[in-house]
N, C-alpha and C positions, 0 to 999 in steps of 0.2 A: 378358601379365603382365610386370610390371617387377621386376627384381632389382637389388639394390645391395651393392656390396663392403663388408663390415663389418670385415674383417681389414685389417691395416696396407696391405698391397698384393699384387698377385698378377698374373702374366701371363695374359692373355685373348686368345682369338682374336676378331678383329673385323674388319670392314671398313673399309678406310682409303682414302685417295685412290690409292694404289698397288696396291690390292687386299686379299685377306685376309692379316692379319699377326697375330703375337702383341705384344700391346702391354702394357707395365707400367702397371696401374691402381692408384689409391691409394684409400685409404679414403673411401667416400661415392660413389664412381664408380658409374654405372648399368652394369649387366652385361646384354649382349644375350641373350635368351632362347635363342637359337640357338648359343650359345657351347659348345663341347663339354666344356669345363671346368667349366660351371655346377653339373652333377651333383654332381660332387667337392667344389666350394666349399660347396654347401648342406649336404652331408653332414658336413663338418668345421667348420660353423659360420662360415665366412669370407665368406659371402654370404647373404643373406636377401631372401624376397619382399616389397616395400612395395606398400601399397595405392594404385593409381592416380595417385600424385603424380609426374609425370613430372620434377620438379625434385630428387627425392631423397627426403627425409624423414629424414636422420640427425640425431641430437640431438648436443651438444657432445661426448659420449663415443664419437661414431661408431656408436652403435647406431641402427638402423633403427625407425621409429616403433613397428612391432609390439612390438619389444623395450621400448621405454620406456612404452608403455600396457599392458604385462603380458600381451600376446596371445600371445606366445611367450616361453619363457624358455630358459637353458641346459639341456640334457638332464640328467636326474638321475644318468646314469652317469659324470659328470665330464668327457665328451667337449665340445668346442666345438659341437656340433651342436645346433640349437634345436628344442625340442619345445612343443606346445601347452601353454599354462598351464592348470593345474587351476583349476576354478571356485572362487572363495573361498567359505567356509563363511559363511553368514548368522549375525550375532551378534544376541542378542536386543536389541530395542529398544522403545521405546514403542509403536511401531506394530507389536505382535507380531501374527502371525497370527490368524485367528479360531480361538477354541478354547483359546488360551494365554492365561495371565493375567500380569499385570505383578507385580513383588513387592508393590506398594501393594495390589493388588487381592487378593492371597493372604493378606497380613497382616489386611486387613478380613475377608476371609471366615473366617479362622482366630479372630479376635476374635469375630465373630458366633457361630460355633459354640461357643466357649468359654461365652459368655455365656447361650446356649441351654442348655446342661448345666448350667450351675450355677443357673438358674431352675428347672430340673426337680427338681433336688436341693433346692432350698429349698422347692418345692412339696410335695416328699415328706415335709417336717419336719412338715406339717399345720399350720402357723400357728405352730409353735414358734419362739422365738429361737434362731438358730445359736450354738453354743459353737466352742471351740477344736479340736473334733474336725473341723469342715468346713474346706474349702478356703478359701484367700483368695478366690477367685473367688464363692464361695457368700456370704462376709461382704460383699464388694462389692455383689452383687446385692441383699442384704438391706438394705444402706445406702442404695442408689439408690432402692429401693422406699420408704424412709423420707424421700426428697427430696434424697439427695446428688448430687452431680456425678460421673458415671461416670469422667470423664477424671482428676479429682483422686484419687479413691479407687482408681483402678487403678494409680496409681504409689505408693501407701502400702505400707508393710511389714505382715505379719500381725499382730504384737503391737499396731500402731496401729490395725488395723482392730478387733481385739477390745476394745481401749479405747474406740473409738467405739460400738461396739455396747452395751457396758456402760453408757455414759452415757445411750445412748437408752432404756435399760430404767428407769433411774432416775427 
């Protein structure tokens, strides 16, 4: 595995031309996985594992690719240690999972149900003309049956609908 220093600098044991020595390494330096300091550096968030890229993978802020990509984040307890990122919650979208309806579909279903109920109430009148005691939906359905446009009538206020019903009777 490859590890990288994400803190400003740290002394890390490594092999040199003169043998094993502690060397001051700066942000972005690769840390040998056999360095005895690695466990401590990982626990305090000064080093992080990077995925397979031997050249580093540090962004401009000195964060490894795993931090920049949101794979790991600073620990919730406030320490600089890195923790696995929580999976993001999906937000509702147009491509909603099967079984879920979009707002547009829900609105259309609601309108269809209101119209069905209004037609049943209109049928319960037994052919009589609705009056002011019925809901606006019943008046709209009566006028639609008389040849009106549902979209236009649905936007009208109840007093206007009553006037139209009276005009149809005359």
